[in-house]
C-alpha positions in Angstrom: 0.0 0.0 0.0 1.4 3.4 -0.9 1.7 6.3 1.6 -1.1 8.3 0.0 -3.6 5.5 0.2 -2.6 4.7 3.8 -3.1 8.4 4.7 -6.5 8.4 3.0 -7.6 5.3 4.9 -6.3 6.6 8.2 -8.2 9.9 7.6 -11.4 8.0 6.8 -11.0 5.9 9.9 -10.5 9.0 12.0 -13.5 10.7 10.5 -15.5 7.5 11.3 -14.3 7.6 14.9 -15.4 11.2 15.2 -18.8 10.5 13.7 -19.2 7.6 16.1 -18.3 9.7 19.1 -20.8 12.3 17.9 -23.5 9.6 18.2 -22.3 8.6 21.7 -22.4 11.8 23.6 -23.6 9.6 26.5 -20.0 8.2 26.8 -18.2 10.6 29.1 -14.5 11.4 28.7 -13.7 9.8 32.1 -15.3 6.6 30.8 -13.1 6.6 27.8 -10.0 7.4 29.9 -10.8 4.6 32.3 -11.3 2.0 29.5 -9.0 3.1 26.7 -6.5 5.5 28.2 -7.5 8.4 26.0 -10.5 10.7 25.5 -11.9 13.4 23.2 -9.5 15.9 24.9 -6.6 13.7 24.1 -7.7 13.5 20.5 -8.0 17.3 20.3 -4.5 17.7 21.8 -3.0 15.2 19.2 -4.9 17.0 16.5 -3.5 20.4 17.6 0.0 19.0 18.0 -0.2 17.5 14.4 -1.3 20.9 13.0 1.4 22.8 14.9 4.1 20.3 13.8 3.0 21.1 10.2 3.4 24.9 10.7 -0.4 25.5 11.2 -1.2 27.9 14.0 -4.0 26.0 15.9 -5.0 26.8 19.4 -6.6 24.4 22.0 -10.2 25.7 21.4 -10.0 25.3 17.7 -8.7 21.8 18.0 -11.4 20.9 20.5 -14.1 22.2 18.3 -12.8 20.0 15.4 -13.1 17.0 17.7 -16.3 17.8 19.6 -18.1 19.2 16.6 -19.0 22.3 18.6 -17.2 24.6 21.0 -16.0 22.6 24.0 -17.9 24.7 26.6 -21.1 24.1 24.7 -20.5 20.3 24.5 -19.6 20.2 28.2 -22.7 22.1 29.2 -25.0 20.0 27.0 -23.5 16.5 27.6 -21.0 16.2 30.5 -22.2 14.8 33.7 -20.5 14.7 37.2 -18.2 11.8 37.7 -18.8 9.9 40.8 -16.2 8.9 43.3 -15.9 5.4 41.8 -15.2 6.7 38.4 -12.7 9.2 39.8 -10.9 6.5 41.7 -10.7 4.3 38.6 -9.4 7.3 36.7 -6.5 7.7 39.1 -5.5 4.1 38.5 -5.9 4.4 34.8 -3.9 7.6 34.7 -1.1 5.9 36.6 -1.1 3.0 34.0 -1.1 5.5 31.1 1.8 7.5 32.4 3.8 4.3 32.9 3.0 3.1 29.4 4.2 6.4 27.9 7.5 6.1 29.6 7.1 9.3 31.5 
């Protein structure tokens, strides 16, 4: 497979992921972090870093809007719920695992 085709397929898969996340606003970022070690905010940070690495001046809010499909504050107010103590405790464990896996 050539690089152009690989990039096109990766871009299509990423767009499908974003479309899927748009239909699953019930899935909270903390749930994603606890299960997968990343969330919508991680995706937006990676998106921003990729843009900046290519010389594009993209700020955090612009990157988040690209991932959330709306301004982050609007998404948060509309969909985000309070994380209970159990989810917060699991997040602390998950966070520690993720840091160890990144070699930090």
